[in-house]
C-alpha positions as CSV (number, residue, x, y, z in Angstrom):
1,X,64.0,-87.0,199.8
2,X,61.9,-86.7,196.7
3,X,58.4,-85.0,197.3
4,X,55.7,-85.6,194.7
5,X,52.7,-83.4,195.1
6,X,49.2,-83.9,193.5
7,X,46.3,-81.5,193.9
8,X,42.6,-82.3,193.4
9,X,39.8,-79.7,193.5
10,X,42.3,-76.8,194.2
11,X,45.1,-75.1,192.4
12,X,48.6,-76.1,193.2
13,X,50.2,-72.7,193.2
14,X,54.0,-72.2,193.4
15,X,53.6,-70.9,197.0
16,X,51.6,-74.0,198.0
17,X,54.1,-76.3,196.4
18,X,57.0,-74.5,198.2
19,X,55.1,-74.8,201.5
20,X,54.6,-78.5,201.1
21,X,58.2,-79.1,200.1
22,X,59.5,-77.1,203.0
23,X,57.3,-78.9,205.5
24,X,58.2,-82.4,204.3
25,X,61.9,-81.7,203.8
26,X,62.1,-81.3,207.6
27,X,61.4,-85.0,208.0
28,X,64.7,-86.0,206.4
29,X,66.4,-85.6,209.7
30,X,64.5,-88.7,211.0
31,X,66.5,-91.1,208.8
32,X,68.6,-91.4,205.7
33,X,66.3,-94.1,204.5
34,X,63.5,-91.7,203.6
35,X,63.2,-92.3,199.9
36,X,60.1,-90.5,198.7
37,X,56.9,-88.8,199.9
38,X,53.8,-88.7,197.8
39,X,51.5,-85.9,199.0
40,X,47.9,-85.5,197.8
41,X,46.1,-82.3,198.7
42,X,42.7,-81.1,197.8
43,X,39.2,-80.0,198.6
44,X,37.0,-82.9,199.7
45,X,33.7,-81.6,198.5
46,X,31.7,-78.5,197.8
47,X,28.6,-79.8,199.6
48,X,29.5,-79.5,203.3
49,X,27.0,-77.6,205.5
50,X,29.8,-76.0,207.5
51,X,32.1,-74.6,204.8
52,X,34.9,-76.1,202.9
53,X,36.8,-79.2,204.0
54,X,40.4,-79.7,202.8
55,X,42.4,-82.9,203.0
56,X,46.0,-83.9,202.9
57,X,47.4,-87.4,202.7
58,X,51.0,-88.5,202.5
59,X,52.6,-91.8,201.7
60,X,56.2,-91.9,202.8
61,X,58.5,-94.7,201.5
62,X,61.4,-95.8,203.6
63,X,63.7,-98.6,202.8
64,X,61.6,-101.6,203.6
65,X,58.6,-99.8,205.0
66,X,55.7,-97.5,204.0
67,X,53.8,-95.0,206.2
68,X,50.5,-93.4,205.2
69,X,48.8,-90.6,207.0
70,X,45.5,-88.7,206.1
71,X,44.0,-85.7,207.8
72,X,41.3,-83.1,207.1
73,X,40.8,-79.5,208.2
74,X,38.9,-76.4,207.4
75,X,42.1,-74.9,206.1
76,X,44.4,-76.6,203.6
77,X,47.6,-75.4,205.3
78,X,46.3,-76.8,208.7
79,X,45.7,-80.2,207.0
80,X,49.2,-80.2,205.6
81,X,50.6,-79.3,209.1
82,X,48.6,-82.1,210.7
83,X,49.9,-84.7,208.3
84,X,53.5,-83.5,208.7
85,X,53.2,-83.4,212.5
86,X,51.8,-87.0,212.6
87,X,54.5,-88.2,210.3
88,X,57.2,-86.5,212.4
89,X,55.9,-88.3,215.5
90,X,55.7,-91.6,213.7
91,X,59.2,-91.3,212.3
92,X,60.7,-90.1,215.6
93,X,59.2,-93.2,217.3
94,X,60.5,-95.4,214.6
95,X,64.0,-93.9,214.9
96,X,63.9,-94.2,218.6
97,X,63.1,-97.9,218.4
98,X,65.9,-98.5,215.9
99,X,68.4,-96.7,218.2
100,X,67.2,-98.6,221.2
101,X,67.4,-102.0,219.5
102,X,70.9,-101.1,218.2
103,X,72.0,-100.1,221.7
104,X,70.6,-103.3,223.2
105,X,72.5,-105.3,220.6
106,X,75.7,-103.5,221.4
107,X,75.3,-104.0,225.2
108,X,74.7,-107.7,224.7
109,X,78.0,-108.0,222.8
110,X,79.9,-106.3,225.6
111,X,78.8,-108.7,228.3
């Protein structure tokens, strides 16, 4: 899977790039049809009363489908983890539905 990373309002360091790539590469096990992930990370604004707020959004392209997830947190790494976790759950549910529908089709043919 190809992971494109874009940063706004913060520096995209090599360590941050590696962290994002490692987190999103774990999603590949949920399907060979994962084509690309566009990840946007950044600081939302400097004007919050309670400190900094970081955001992460990801758009994952699958063959025939697109999934988009956005999350915010007080720590950039937590925002990235939240997005990855939500994508993992969504992709796992999608994979389970595909497996179930495939098994139902196979059991119909046997009868």
